C-alpha positions, 0 to 999 in steps of 0.5 A: 631298194636301187638307184638307177642310172638316170636317177643317179644322174638327175641327182649330178644333173640337178647338184650342179645346176643348183651350184650353178644358179647359186654362182650367179647370184651370188656374182649377180647380188656382190656386183650390185652398186649403186651411186646417189648425188646428193647435193655435194656428195656422193652416196655409194649405196653397195648390197651389203648395206643392206640387212635383207641383202646380207641375210640373203649372201648368207644363205647364197654362202652356206647353199652354194658350200653344202652344194659344192660339197653335196656335187662332189658326193654324187659325182663319186657315187654316181662314177663308183654306180652303187646302188644307193649310199645306206639309210645314212647317207639318204638322211643326211642328202633328206635333211640337208636339202630340206635345210638348205632348200628352206634357207634359199626360200627365205633369202629369196624372199627376203631378197624380193621383199625388202627391193620393194620395199626398197623401191617404195620408200625411195620412191616417196621419198624422191631419191631416184637410185636407178632401176639398175639396183632394183633389177639387179636384185630381183635378178639376184633374188629370181636366180637365187629362188630356182635354185631353191627349187633344184634342191627342192626336187632334191629334198624330193628323191632323196625322200623317195629312196628312203625305207619305207617305215610301216 
């Protein structure tokens, strides 16, 4: 089954969008720090001090690397104009996109969950961490969730191209 030019363009656009969203999420999360002033000391909190954010950054980096590889392959494939990459290529796209989509979804969920829990815990302890830290973490998780949607759509496109077995 030959893939149309529009389908190839959609795949390249979705892969590029996923790449850009993951890059934005990575930048927003890695620049997330806050300074607490406790008694006569200052404590600087970084995103990597929190395990769920470490998982989130791992999901982003793995998704980013996969996205770069797939973007290069998709652009080359679109420029060649072949009908499809064959059954093996479609299976790789489908399984790879599915696995990465799940990874991105769980990374976003971890980010949302820990941000909510941290905010509640610090408020109960009477510690004012400031909204900037929480807002930046939520923004990164939101952009990561958008990258998940792009990757999930790519998985559906790849599944649609797989041969139908009766």
